[in-house]
Backbone bond lengths (Angstrom), bond angles and torsions (degrees), N, CA, C in turn:
res aa  C-N    CA-C-N  psi(-1)  N-CA   C-N-CA  omega(-1)  CA-C   N-CA-C  phi
1 X - - - 1.473 - - 1.524 112.82 -
2 X 1.321 117.68 -21.34 1.472 119.58 178.63 1.531 110.94 -121.72
3 X 1.322 116.18 28.85 1.469 120.32 179.91 1.531 111.61 -58.73
4 X 1.336 116.36 -30.29 1.467 120.85 -179.19 1.516 113.34 -62.99
5 X 1.339 117.96 -18.67 1.466 120.73 -177.02 1.518 112.16 -75.14
6 X 1.357 117.60 -22.10 1.449 119.00 -176.19 1.508 112.70 -148.46
7 X 1.329 117.81 101.47 1.464 120.67 -176.48 1.527 114.26 -85.34
8 X 1.350 117.90 -9.13 1.468 120.09 -169.74 1.522 114.94 -90.88
9 X 1.324 117.91 -28.08 1.472 120.22 -179.30 1.516 109.31 -166.58
10 X 1.337 115.31 158.07 1.459 120.18 172.83 1.521 108.21 -141.34
11 X 1.324 115.41 155.53 1.453 118.77 -179.30 1.507 111.92 -159.83
12 X 1.347 115.64 160.49 1.460 121.49 -179.74 1.524 110.47 -139.09
13 X 1.320 115.01 146.60 1.462 121.94 168.25 1.526 107.10 -127.30
14 X 1.321 116.90 131.29 1.464 120.73 179.11 1.525 109.08 -139.84
15 X 1.341 116.27 127.94 1.466 119.83 166.63 1.522 107.20 -130.46
16 X 1.320 117.78 -167.42 1.469 118.42 -173.83 1.524 113.34 -73.75
17 X 1.334 117.46 -11.90 1.470 120.20 -177.17 1.528 114.08 -114.71
18 X 1.326 116.80 -23.58 1.466 119.22 -172.59 1.522 111.43 -146.17
19 X 1.321 114.84 154.28 1.473 121.53 174.27 1.523 108.04 -139.18
20 X 1.335 115.41 130.62 1.461 121.28 179.00 1.524 108.98 -125.33
21 X 1.318 116.48 138.21 1.459 121.41 176.24 1.511 110.13 -129.95
22 X 1.327 116.55 153.77 1.467 119.45 -176.53 1.521 111.11 -150.78
23 X 1.333 115.55 141.75 1.469 122.42 169.67 1.520 106.79 -116.21
24 X 1.339 116.41 132.40 1.452 119.23 -172.56 1.519 113.41 -110.17
25 X 1.327 114.67 131.31 1.455 123.21 165.54 1.528 104.79 -108.54
26 X 1.318 117.50 107.89 1.469 121.44 -170.42 1.528 111.68 -78.27
27 X 1.349 115.68 123.21 1.463 122.45 178.44 1.528 110.81 -122.54
28 X 1.334 115.99 -49.28 1.468 122.28 179.03 1.528 108.80 -111.74
29 X 1.329 117.46 131.21 1.468 124.04 -177.54 1.532 110.06 53.12
30 X 1.305 115.48 93.32 1.463 121.42 -173.32 1.522 113.28 -79.61
31 X 1.335 117.78 -0.48 1.467 121.06 -175.68 1.527 111.79 -71.53
32 X 1.334 115.32 158.89 1.469 121.40 178.03 1.528 111.61 -65.33
33 X 1.334 116.66 -24.28 1.472 121.15 178.96 1.529 111.79 -59.01
34 X 1.339 116.03 -28.18 1.459 120.75 -176.96 1.533 112.73 -91.87
35 X 1.331 117.43 4.77 1.463 120.40 177.74 1.531 110.85 -64.92
36 X 1.326 115.11 163.38 1.460 120.81 -177.39 1.526 110.52 -126.37
37 X 1.361 117.10 162.77 1.457 129.24 0.17 1.525 111.77 -56.96
38 X 1.347 115.06 143.10 1.454 121.22 -174.47 1.527 109.69 -104.75
39 X 1.331 115.45 131.93 1.472 121.18 -176.62 1.524 109.90 -109.84
40 X 1.340 116.25 140.61 1.465 119.25 176.26 1.531 109.90 -74.17
41 X 1.315 116.33 174.13 1.470 121.45 -174.53 1.527 113.67 -67.64
42 X 1.327 116.98 -24.58 1.467 119.63 -179.56 1.523 112.22 -86.43
43 X 1.344 116.65 -16.39 1.455 120.71 -177.29 1.511 113.68 83.99
44 X 1.340 116.88 4.66 1.473 120.30 -178.03 1.525 112.42 -79.35
45 X 1.330 116.72 -35.77 1.468 120.92 -172.18 1.532 111.51 -113.47
46 X 1.336 115.67 141.48 1.461 122.94 172.35 1.525 107.82 -124.51
47 X 1.341 116.10 138.22 1.462 118.80 -176.68 1.526 111.68 -135.01
48 X 1.338 115.72 142.89 1.463 122.21 165.74 1.522 106.85 -119.99
49 X 1.331 115.34 140.06 1.470 121.29 -167.52 1.517 108.82 -142.31
50 X 1.327 115.97 128.24 1.455 122.63 176.44 1.521 107.77 -119.36
51 X 1.337 117.02 123.26 1.452 118.78 177.32 1.505 113.12 127.37
52 X 1.321 115.17 -154.08 1.459 120.58 -178.41 1.525 108.92 -155.34
53 X 1.325 115.61 136.25 1.471 121.60 173.23 1.520 106.16 -105.93
54 X 1.332 116.15 111.78 1.457 121.03 -169.77 1.528 113.37 -72.10
55 X 1.326 116.87 -29.41 1.467 120.04 -177.82 1.528 111.86 -100.64
56 X 1.335 116.41 30.05 1.461 119.36 -173.84 1.528 113.04 -62.26
57 X 1.337 117.88 -29.76 1.462 119.34 178.59 1.526 111.30 -68.16
58 X 1.332 117.47 -35.75 1.473 120.92 175.89 1.522 110.57 -64.36
59 X 1.335 115.74 -43.62 1.463 120.38 179.67 1.530 110.05 -66.31
60 X 1.316 115.88 -39.70 1.470 120.27 -179.90 1.528 111.47 -59.46
61 X 1.338 116.15 -37.68 1.466 119.25 179.71 1.526 112.03 -64.40
62 X 1.338 116.36 -24.38 1.471 120.13 177.20 1.531 111.74 -81.46
63 X 1.319 116.36 -5.00 1.471 122.02 -178.34 1.537 110.03 -120.39
64 X 1.321 114.50 42.62 1.470 120.66 -172.41 1.528 113.32 -59.83
65 X 1.337 117.54 -25.52 1.471 120.12 -177.58 1.530 112.77 -87.43
66 X 1.350 117.25 -2.12 1.466 119.32 179.45 1.531 109.32 -81.96
67 X 1.332 118.12 135.04 1.478 120.41 -177.38 1.533 112.56 -81.04
68 X 1.307 116.09 76.31 1.470 120.34 -178.55 1.529 111.23 -64.50
69 X 1.341 115.34 140.45 1.461 120.16 177.23 1.533 112.15 -119.05
70 X 1.340 116.72 -2.50 1.465 120.82 176.28 1.523 109.30 -131.56
71 X 1.325 115.15 174.54 1.465 121.13 174.91 1.526 110.32 -109.32
72 X 1.318 116.76 22.37 1.468 121.94 -173.28 1.521 112.80 -90.06
73 X 1.324 115.07 156.39 1.467 119.30 172.25 1.527 110.36 -73.95
74 X 1.333 116.91 -23.82 1.469 121.47 178.13 1.524 110.95 -57.00
75 X 1.321 116.41 -49.80 1.469 119.79 -178.05 1.531 111.16 -66.55
76 X 1.326 117.00 -33.93 1.471 120.69 177.99 1.530 110.23 -65.14
77 X 1.327 116.30 -41.82 1.472 120.41 178.78 1.528 110.02 -60.82
78 X 1.335 117.24 -45.18 1.463 120.36 -179.36 1.532 111.36 -66.87
79 X 1.326 117.05 -44.10 1.469 120.81 179.09 1.527 110.64 -61.66
80 X 1.331 116.96 -39.03 1.467 121.27 178.85 1.523 110.87 -66.10
81 X 1.337 116.04 -40.02 1.471 119.47 177.82 1.529 110.88 -64.31
82 X 1.328 116.92 -42.14 1.468 120.80 179.61 1.529 109.90 -62.48
83 X 1.330 117.49 -38.69 1.462 121.28 -178.18 1.531 112.77 -75.70
84 X 1.338 116.88 -47.10 1.464 120.12 -169.89 1.523 114.96 -114.10
85 X 1.320 118.79 -3.24 1.455 120.21 -176.13 1.515 110.33 63.10
86 X 1.326 117.66 -145.02 1.469 121.80 -177.72 1.525 112.34 -62.48
87 X 1.331 118.17 -22.05 1.468 120.57 178.98 1.521 112.29 -64.14
88 X 1.329 117.72 -17.19 1.464 120.46 178.42 1.528 111.14 -60.68
89 X 1.336 116.95 -25.99 1.464 121.23 -175.67 1.519 111.92 -61.90
90 X 1.334 116.35 -29.86 1.470 120.13 -179.02 1.524 112.04 -73.70
91 X 1.322 117.09 -11.33 1.460 121.07 -179.47 1.526 112.77 -93.35
92 X 1.339 116.96 -13.39 1.467 120.51 -172.78 1.520 112.63 -92.21
93 X 1.336 116.05 132.82 1.460 122.43 163.79 1.515 105.33 -106.01
94 X 1.317 117.27 118.72 1.454 117.03 -179.88 1.507 113.73 168.66
95 X 1.331 114.88 -171.50 1.465 122.57 174.57 1.517 105.70 -124.63
96 X 1.326 116.13 123.82 1.458 117.11 -172.14 1.523 112.25 -160.53
97 X 1.315 113.42 153.96 1.458 122.64 162.97 1.527 103.48 -139.78
98 X 1.323 117.52 129.73 1.454 117.92 178.78 1.520 110.56 -146.89
99 X 1.326 114.40 162.60 1.460 121.16 179.98 1.520 108.69 -136.01
100 X 1.333 116.26 137.17 1.467 122.05 178.03 1.525 108.36 -123.17
101 X 1.329 115.94 126.28 1.463 121.94 176.42 1.528 108.65 -102.83
102 X 1.331 115.64 121.32 1.465 122.92 177.21 1.523 107.80 -97.11
103 X 1.348 116.37 108.91 1.466 120.12 -174.93 1.525 112.39 -69.21
104 X 1.333 117.34 -29.37 1.468 120.92 -177.97 1.523 110.69 -74.36
105 X 1.336 116.29 -49.99 1.475 120.96 -178.86 1.527 112.32 -83.84
106 X 1.336 115.94 -9.45 1.477 121.06 -174.10 1.529 109.92 51.88
107 X 1.307 113.83 51.95 1.467 121.09 -177.27 1.519 110.05 -126.43
108 X 1.331 115.35 134.67 1.460 121.36 177.18 1.523 108.84 -107.43
109 X 1.314 115.96 132.58 1.468 122.59 177.02 1.520 107.54 -116.08
110 X 1.332 117.37 124.26 1.475 121.40 177.31 1.523 109.14 -127.24
111 X 1.330 115.83 146.28 1.467 118.84 -175.68 1.520 110.53 -150.12
112 X 1.331 114.35 154.60 1.463 121.73 176.08 1.525 108.79 -127.36
113 X 1.326 118.02 144.58 1.466 121.78 -174.73 1.525 112.53 -62.71
114 X 1.311 114.97 170.02 1.475 121.89 -170.51 1.525 113.88 -54.61
115 X 1.338 116.57 -43.50 1.464 120.02 -176.17 1.525 113.08 -103.11
116 X 1.335 116.56 3.23 1.456 119.16 178.25 1.517 113.35 70.59
117 X 1.338 116.64 33.54 1.461 120.32 178.36 1.526 109.64 -64.21
118 X 1.337 115.79 -43.18 1.463 120.53 177.14 1.533 109.61 -94.98
119 X 1.323 117.31 138.68 1.466 120.75 -176.23 1.526 112.46 -84.43
120 X 1.322 115.70 154.77 1.461 120.91 169.90 1.524 108.40 -150.07
121 X 1.329 115.72 109.44 1.459 122.58 179.70 1.526 109.26 -102.85
122 X 1.344 115.96 147.06 1.464 117.90 178.91 1.524 111.63 -146.93
123 X 1.325 114.05 159.69 1.464 123.13 175.26 1.523 107.09 -133.91
124 X 1.329 116.68 132.33 1.469 120.11 -178.84 1.527 108.80 -143.66
125 X 1.324 116.09 121.07 1.462 119.17 179.46 1.535 112.23 -119.14
126 X 1.329 116.71 15.59 1.460 120.23 -179.95 1.517 113.05 93.21
127 X 1.323 116.49 -26.81 1.467 120.96 179.23 1.521 112.43 -104.48
128 X 1.324 115.27 -34.10 1.460 119.93 -179.86 1.520 110.07 -140.53
129 X 1.324 113.55 152.15 1.464 121.33 179.26 1.525 107.75 -128.86
130 X 1.321 116.20 120.80 1.465 122.00 178.27 1.523 108.42 -115.72
131 X 1.326 117.01 143.40 1.462 118.60 174.69 1.515 109.75 -146.62
132 X 1.328 116.17 158.17 1.459 120.10 -179.32 1.511 111.60 -172.27
133 X 1.347 114.90 174.34 1.461 121.26 179.66 1.528 112.47 -82.95
134 X 1.331 116.43 -14.19 1.461 120.08 179.91 1.522 110.21 -141.72
135 X 1.324 114.90 149.71 1.472 120.84 178.01 1.522 110.30 -61.06
136 X 1.339 117.01 -38.21 1.463 119.34 -174.44 1.536 111.85 -63.93
137 X 1.347 117.02 -26.32 1.467 119.39 176.94 1.530 110.07 -66.24
138 X 1.334 115.93 -39.97 1.467 119.69 179.29 1.527 110.53 -69.07
139 X 1.324 116.52 -40.02 1.470 119.98 179.29 1.530 111.08 -66.70
140 X 1.340 116.13 -35.06 1.465 120.12 -178.88 1.523 112.42 -66.60
141 X 1.328 116.89 -17.74 1.469 120.28 178.98 1.528 111.45 -67.55
142 X 1.331 116.13 -23.28 1.458 120.22 -176.22 1.516 113.25 77.08
143 X 1.339 116.78 4.12 1.466 121.94 -177.26 1.529 113.04 -99.44
144 X 1.343 115.91 -2.86 1.458 120.85 -179.02 1.521 109.05 -120.38
145 X 1.315 116.13 128.74 1.462 120.36 179.56 1.524 110.03 -70.42
146 X 1.330 116.04 136.06 1.473 120.96 179.54 1.536 109.27 -83.01
147 X 1.315 114.72 85.64 1.460 120.09 -174.63 1.532 109.66 -129.06
148 X 1.325 116.66 134.75 1.462 121.67 -178.32 1.525 110.98 -67.98
149 X 1.326 116.15 133.98 1.462 122.37 176.24 1.527 108.36 -90.38
150 X 1.319 117.38 111.51 1.463 121.03 -175.84 1.532 112.16 -65.02
151 X 1.337 117.25 -34.11 1.475 119.62 176.68 1.519 110.21 -64.04
152 X 1.334 115.87 -41.76 1.457 120.31 178.12 1.515 111.92 -65.34
153 X 1.326 116.31 -38.48 1.463 121.09 178.49 1.526 110.62 -64.65
154 X 1.331 116.72 -42.66 1.460 121.36 178.12 1.539 109.71 -60.73
155 X 1.330 115.75 -43.99 1.463 121.52 178.67 1.520 110.28 -58.67
156 X 1.329 115.88 -45.49 1.465 120.24 -178.18 1.523 111.46 -64.30
157 X 1.334 116.89 -45.67 1.463 120.52 -178.14 1.530 111.68 -67.15
158 X 1.331 116.32 -25.49 1.469 120.59 179.89 1.525 111.76 -86.13
159 X 1.328 116.49 -44.92 1.469 120.92 -171.98 1.535 114.65 -115.82
160 X 1.333 117.33 -1.77 1.467 123.23 -177.48 1.524 113.07 65.72
161 X 1.316 116.15 19.05 1.462 121.57 173.01 1.521 108.00 -156.16
162 X 1.333 117.08 164.01 1.463 121.04 177.40 1.524 107.51 -109.89
163 X 1.322 116.17 115.17 1.457 120.65 -174.38 1.527 111.99 -81.62
164 X 1.332 115.27 142.98 1.468 120.91 173.07 1.529 108.60 -59.41
165 X 1.339 118.66 143.97 1.462 126.70 8.86 1.535 114.68 -89.51
166 X 1.335 118.08 2.14 1.458 120.91 -178.14 1.529 110.92 -74.47
167 X 1.335 116.23 159.02 1.462 122.86 167.21 1.523 106.50 -135.04
168 X 1.308 117.24 179.89 1.457 121.75 -179.51 1.532 111.47 -79.50
169 X 1.359 116.71 -10.21 1.466 121.26 -178.89 1.531 109.67 -107.87
170 X 1.312 115.52 128.40 1.464 120.10 -179.83 1.533 110.40 -64.10
171 X 1.322 115.55 132.28 1.462 120.83 178.40 1.510 114.36 92.90
172 X 1.341 117.19 -17.20 1.468 120.98 176.33 1.524 108.46 -101.47
173 X 1.331 115.50 129.04 1.462 121.61 -178.38 1.521 110.51 -124.33
174 X 1.338 114.90 164.31 1.457 120.73 172.36 1.524 108.56 -103.20
175 X 1.312 117.46 141.36 1.449 119.79 166.00 1.519 105.86 -69.54
176 X 1.320 118.20 135.51 1.462 120.75 -177.65 1.525 111.35 -70.25
177 X 1.326 117.95 152.99 1.466 119.93 170.62 1.524 110.21 -55.63
178 X 1.328 116.77 141.70 1.463 120.61 178.76 1.514 113.93 68.42
179 X 1.343 116.81 27.80 1.467 120.92 -176.49 1.531 109.97 -131.16
180 X 1.325 115.96 145.75 1.462 119.85 170.99 1.519 108.62 -128.32
181 X 1.333 115.63 164.14 1.458 120.43 -179.75 1.524 109.05 -142.78
182 X 1.317 115.20 148.84 1.463 120.98 172.93 1.524 108.47 -121.17
183 X 1.323 115.01 141.42 1.457 121.45 177.28 1.523 108.07 -120.38
184 X 1.323 116.03 120.36 1.462 120.25 178.90 1.530 108.51 -149.25
185 X 1.311 115.76 133.57 1.464 121.27 -177.85 1.526 112.01 54.45
186 X 1.324 116.39 35.22 1.462 121.15 177.32 1.516 114.96 79.87
187 X 1.344 117.39 -1.81 1.468 121.33 -177.54 1.531 109.41 -101.83
188 X 1.322 116.09 126.23 1.464 121.81 178.86 1.528 109.15 -100.07
189 X 1.334 116.17 122.12 1.464 121.61 -179.87 1.516 109.09 -118.92
190 X 1.338 115.98 122.70 1.462 120.55 -178.27 1.529 110.87 -107.75
191 X 1.330 115.62 147.98 1.462 120.21 179.69 1.529 110.03 -146.36
192 X 1.323 116.24 137.37 1.470 121.56 175.51 1.527 108.12 -84.28
193 X 1.330 116.95 125.33 1.461 119.50 178.26 1.524 112.46 -106.20
194 X 1.349 117.63 -11.69 1.469 120.29 179.96 1.516 109.33 -158.27
195 X 1.313 115.58 138.00 1.471 119.71 170.52 1.515 108.53 -146.53
196 X 1.312 115.15 142.30 1.457 121.47 -175.54 1.525 111.36 -58.60
197 X 1.327 115.62 -50.48 1.467 120.19 -175.46 1.526 112.34 -71.55
198 X 1.322 116.77 -19.14 1.462 119.67 -175.70 1.507 113.99 -93.25
199 X 1.340 117.30 7.85 1.458 120.44 -177.95 1.531 111.08 -127.00
200 X 1.342 117.73 59.19 1.471 119.35 -175.86 1.524 113.17 -61.94
201 X 1.341 116.75 -26.95 1.466 119.06 -178.06 1.523 112.74 -64.79
202 X 1.358 117.07 -23.35 1.464 118.83 -178.54 1.520 111.41 -71.77
203 X 1.345 116.18 -15.19 1.463 119.94 177.94 1.523 111.35 -106.61
204 X 1.325 116.53 19.65 1.461 120.41 -179.24 1.528 110.06 -67.63
205 X 1.333 115.04 156.90 1.466 119.80 -179.63 1.520 111.54 -60.88
206 X 1.333 116.26 -35.50 1.470 119.84 -178.94 1.527 110.64 -62.69
207 X 1.347 116.11 -45.23 1.460 120.40 -175.92 1.524 112.20 -71.24
208 X 1.329 116.82 -33.77 1.463 119.58 -175.86 1.526 112.80 -96.65
209 X 1.336 117.19 -1.94 1.457 119.47 175.28 1.517 114.48 93.32
210 X 1.338 116.77 10.25 1.461 119.75 175.66 1.512 113.08 94.26
211 X 1.333 115.16 151.59 1.463 121.55 179.71 1.531 111.88 -119.59
212 X 1.354 115.73 20.32 1.462 117.34 -167.69 1.520 114.71 -67.09
213 X 1.352 116.89 -27.02 1.462 117.17 177.14 1.520 111.14 -150.73
214 X 1.311 115.36 165.38 1.459 122.11 -173.49 1.523 112.03 -61.69
215 X 1.341 116.78 -39.62 1.458 119.94 -178.89 1.531 111.35 -63.07
216 X 1.336 116.57 -39.27 1.468 120.47 178.52 1.517 111.00 -65.45
217 X 1.333 115.86 -41.68 1.468 120.40 178.70 1.527 110.60 -61.10
218 X 1.321 116.61 -44.16 1.468 120.93 179.34 1.530 111.19 -59.86
219 X 1.319 115.68 -46.54 1.474 120.10 -179.45 1.526 111.39 -64.10
220 X 1.341 116.35 -38.85 1.463 120.67 -179.38 1.526 111.04 -66.38
221 X 1.331 116.64 -45.75 1.467 120.87 179.12 1.523 110.36 -61.74
222 X 1.328 116.69 -41.96 1.452 120.38 179.89 1.536 110.96 -64.53
223 X 1.325 116.03 -41.78 1.466 119.84 179.63 1.526 111.19 -63.10
224 X 1.324 116.48 -44.71 1.466 120.36 -179.47 1.527 111.38 -64.30
225 X 1.331 116.96 -41.50 1.468 120.51 178.59 1.524 110.55 -65.21
226 X 1.336 116.35 -42.78 1.468 119.98 -179.92 1.527 110.50 -61.60
227 X 1.340 116.96 -45.54 1.469 120.85 -179.96 1.525 111.01 -61.84
228 X 1.336 116.65 -39.95 1.469 120.83 -179.59 1.529 110.86 -64.86
229 X 1.322 116.81 -44.00 1.464 120.93 179.65 1.524 110.49 -67.87
230 X 1.330 116.96 -43.89 1.469 121.32 -178.50 1.531 111.33 -59.34
231 X 1.338 116.99 -41.69 1.469 121.30 178.99 1.522 111.75 -57.58
232 X 1.327 115.88 -36.61 1.461 120.84 -173.30 1.526 113.29 -82.80
233 X 1.309 117.33 1.87 1.460 120.71 179.86 1.522 112.96 -90.90
234 X 1.341 117.01 -3.13 1.467 120.37 178.38 1.528 108.42 -73.98
235 X 1.338 117.03 116.15 1.462 120.48 -175.80 1.516 110.44 -164.20
236 X 1.331 116.26 148.50 1.461 121.07 174.11 1.527 111.78 -100.19
237 X 1.322 116.36 9.64 1.466 122.36 174.73 1.529 108.04 -131.09
238 X 1.337 118.49 161.86 1.471 120.26 -179.26 1.526 111.96 -62.15
239 X 1.329 115.19 147.38 1.467 121.70 179.95 1.526 110.06 -117.09
240 X 1.316 116.45 150.55 1.452 121.01 175.00 1.516 109.68 -143.76
241 X 1.319 116.58 -177.94 1.467 120.68 179.76 1.517 110.15 -142.34
242 X 1.328 114.76 143.32 1.460 119.46 169.43 1.528 107.79 -75.35
243 X 1.311 116.63 135.32 1.466 120.72 -178.54 1.520 109.65 -131.11
244 X 1.322 115.98 109.98 1.466 119.74 177.29 1.524 110.79 -93.41
245 X 1.341 115.66 -22.50 1.454 119.35 -174.41 1.510 111.58 97.16
246 X 1.343 116.51 -1.80 1.459 121.11 175.70 1.523 111.17 -78.57
247 X 1.329 116.51 178.69 1.465 121.36 -174.94 1.528 111.54 -61.86
248 X 1.332 117.24 -47.34 1.468 120.70 -174.86 1.526 111.64 -62.12
249 X 1.337 116.22 -56.22 1.465 119.24 -175.13 1.523 111.33 -67.54
250 X 1.321 117.24 -31.54 1.464 120.47 177.62 1.526 110.76 -64.39
251 X 1.330 116.32 -43.88 1.467 120.93 178.97 1.526 110.84 -62.42
252 X 1.346 115.73 -44.34 1.466 120.16 -178.99 1.532 110.65 -63.36
253 X 1.329 117.05 -47.13 1.468 121.12 -178.08 1.530 111.20 -64.78
254 X 1.323 117.26 -40.92 1.465 120.58 179.23 1.524 110.97 -62.18
255 X 1.336 116.55 -44.88 1.469 120.56 179.78 1.525 111.35 -70.55
256 X 1.338 116.20 -35.23 1.462 120.96 176.58 1.528 110.62 -60.68
257 X 1.328 115.69 -46.27 1.465 121.03 -179.65 1.517 110.60 -62.01
258 X 1.315 115.54 -40.34 1.467 120.65 179.66 1.534 111.13 -66.63
259 X 1.336 116.39 -46.26 1.465 120.73 -176.59 1.525 112.13 -71.51
260 X 1.334 116.84 -35.88 1.463 120.54 -177.25 1.518 111.80 -75.63
261 X 1.319 116.23 -29.21 1.460 120.01 -179.77 1.512 113.63 70.07
262 X 1.324 116.96 20.33 1.464 121.78 179.63 1.522 108.19 -154.62
263 X 1.313 116.18 173.70 1.468 119.86 177.82 1.526 110.04 -70.70
264 X 1.315 116.97 127.82 1.465 120.70 178.65 1.528 109.33 -101.28
265 X 1.320 115.55 157.56 1.462 120.64 177.81 1.520 110.21 -86.66
266 X 1.323 116.48 129.93 1.458 121.31 176.45 1.523 109.51 -123.29
267 X 1.329 115.10 150.89 1.466 121.85 -175.75 1.529 109.51 -133.09
268 X 1.320 116.31 133.60 1.464 121.12 177.44 1.517 110.06 -131.23
269 X 1.321 115.68 137.79 1.462 120.36 171.04 1.528 106.79 -86.33
270 X 1.321 115.95 125.42 1.469 120.01 -179.21 1.532 109.67 -121.15
271 X 1.326 114.23 157.26 1.462 120.81 -176.25 1.522 110.87 -127.46
272 X 1.318 115.34 151.01 1.464 119.82 174.83 1.524 110.65 -73.52
273 X 1.352 116.68 -26.56 1.463 121.01 179.48 1.530 109.31 -76.29
274 X 1.308 116.41 113.32 1.457 121.71 -171.28 1.528 113.35 -58.60
275 X 1.306 116.81 -35.60 1.462 118.94 -174.26 1.529 112.32 -71.37
276 X 1.346 117.86 -17.89 1.468 121.39 178.00 1.528 112.06 -103.58
277 X 1.307 116.82 -10.76 1.469 120.68 -171.21 1.526 110.94 -85.07
278 X 1.341 116.19 133.58 1.467 121.58 179.53 1.526 111.51 -115.20
279 X 1.319 116.32 17.71 1.462 119.23 -173.48 1.527 112.84 -65.18
280 X 1.334 117.81 -26.08 1.468 119.67 177.90 1.522 109.49 -57.15
281 X 1.343 115.43 -45.74 1.468 120.26 -176.29 1.533 111.44 -75.98
282 X 1.333 117.14 -41.97 1.466 119.23 -179.50 1.523 111.15 -65.25
283 X 1.339 117.03 -37.69 1.468 120.21 177.14 1.529 111.59 -65.24
284 X 1.321 115.06 -37.58 1.466 121.48 179.03 1.534 110.39 -61.50
285 X 1.331 115.35 -47.14 1.468 120.98 -179.02 1.533 110.30 -67.61
286 X 1.331 116.38 -43.02 1.468 120.45 179.91 1.530 110.79 -59.61
287 X 1.321 116.05 -39.91 1.465 120.29 179.26 1.523 110.75 -68.27
288 X 1.317 115.49 -43.76 1.472 120.77 -179.37 1.530 111.30 -62.93
289 X 1.341 116.45 -40.08 1.472 121.08 -177.19 1.526 112.76 -92.33
290 X 1.338 115.70 0.67 1.478 121.64 178.19 1.540 111.90 54.35
291 X 1.328 116.78 50.19 1.470 121.21 -179.60 1.527 110.93 -91.52
292 X 1.330 116.33 161.41 1.468 121.20 168.18 1.527 106.26 -83.63
293 X 1.306 116.83 97.69 1.461 120.55 -168.58 1.525 112.03 -93.84
294 X 1.341 115.91 137.59 1.461 122.03 -177.74 1.528 109.67 -127.62
295 X 1.348 118.21 94.56 1.470 119.65 175.15 1.527 110.20 -76.03
296 X 1.314 117.01 134.69 1.470 122.55 -178.96 1.522 108.57 -116.42
297 X 1.323 116.59 111.04 1.468 121.19 -177.87 1.527 109.97 -76.60
298 X 1.314 115.97 123.48 1.468 121.36 177.82 1.527 109.25 -111.08
299 X 1.324 115.05 121.19 1.463 120.50 179.15 1.528 109.02 -103.98
300 X 1.331 117.35 159.50 1.472 120.21 179.59 1.527 112.95 -54.33
301 X 1.317 117.43 -36.87 1.470 120.11 -179.78 1.531 111.33 -66.84
302 X 1.347 116.40 -36.21 1.470 120.26 176.81 1.524 110.15 -60.04
303 X 1.330 114.90 -44.79 1.472 120.83 -178.89 1.523 110.67 -64.21
304 X 1.317 116.13 -46.79 1.466 119.98 -177.77 1.529 111.46 -64.49
305 X 1.326 116.43 -37.34 1.471 120.53 178.53 1.528 111.32 -64.79
306 X 1.334 116.08 -36.24 1.475 121.18 -176.69 1.526 112.61 -84.49
307 X 1.335 116.60 -15.77 1.468 120.15 -171.73 1.532 114.85 -59.01
308 X 1.348 119.87 -45.38 1.475 118.49 179.98 1.532 112.89 -57.98
309 X 1.342 116.77 -44.73 1.462 119.98 178.62 1.520 111.26 -65.17
310 X 1.325 116.32 -38.05 1.467 120.64 -179.50 1.527 110.87 -64.58
311 X 1.323 116.37 -43.64 1.471 119.99 178.84 1.521 111.00 -66.28
312 X 1.337 115.95 -38.53 1.457 121.08 179.02 1.530 110.93 -63.18
313 X 1.332 116.00 -29.30 1.468 121.23 -176.31 1.523 113.06 -82.63
314 X 1.337 117.98 -8.89 1.461 120.55 -176.64 1.520 110.70 -86.12
315 X 1.330 115.82 118.47 1.466 120.58 178.51 1.517 112.46 -72.42
316 X 1.330 115.73 -31.39 1.463 120.11 -177.35 1.531 109.23 -133.35
317 X 1.330 116.69 149.30 1.449 119.32 175.10 1.524 109.55 -68.43
318 X 1.323 117.09 148.60 1.460 120.23 179.20 1.522 110.12 -146.49
319 X 1.317 115.65 140.23 1.466 120.41 176.78 1.513 111.53 -76.76
320 X 1.328 117.11 -5.07 1.444 122.04 -178.12 1.521 112.42 -82.66
321 X 1.322 116.11 -8.38 1.461 119.57 177.89 1.511 112.89 76.12
322 X 1.325 116.16 -169.37 1.468 122.03 -178.33 1.522 108.24 -95.48
323 X 1.310 114.91 98.82 1.482 118.17 -179.74 1.522 111.27 -90.04
């Protein structure tokens, strides 16, 4: 049901207590050794991992005694979990959802990144626990009743989205951003490991370089943005950027070009209808940043042809439409 998420590899782990499946989109370490589910060297732990940890090389250096057999961030995440348990989460910069099955303790650990960039849906009725990157994977199991969640519907009609931990399907929930859970002996225990409002010290003047004047603030914001973009350029496959010509994408592309030290690939959706077309601005930015620019013309027929598949791919209704 989620084969579309990973065209490069698939894998399964099954024992008498647990089953894990994975579809891989290869970004870091393209070798088959890095395929998932991923097992540690002792054979005790099995992991499935969705996402990317951008500072994995820094974390790996702190695990110098671990016998790594790949160059992947996947193995670093598992090694860090084995060493530090849930405390490993404070060491990661990235977007991720992952699960680790401990065969000895018969314990499952699942987690979602700080801001919930990567999804994690689950169903738990006391007898079985299902989880996945999409609601449709849980429904495809045939173990979850297809029943409308009235709380989720109310949320959608009020806010045009369904907020975590609710979903539009009764019995299926989202793990909250910045939250992890352990399942052992049928008991699910959830814990918040990070929250924006609960970490005021991370915005202290010392950490951000001071707020004493406007010039300092500008330099600090630029430094933080540059570091964030630079981290995300670690890849074993080509990288590109969407460029609309707006403030956000322009800033990202400019910093990307600076950090990469070469021409980067940029992509813009353009329209024949002048009032919707932003190609004037995207072309301007592409020229200024000297990118390899790829305008993609989208016609109404293209959109209509893609619409059924796009709607089918949406796990939850949204007032934001099909972007």
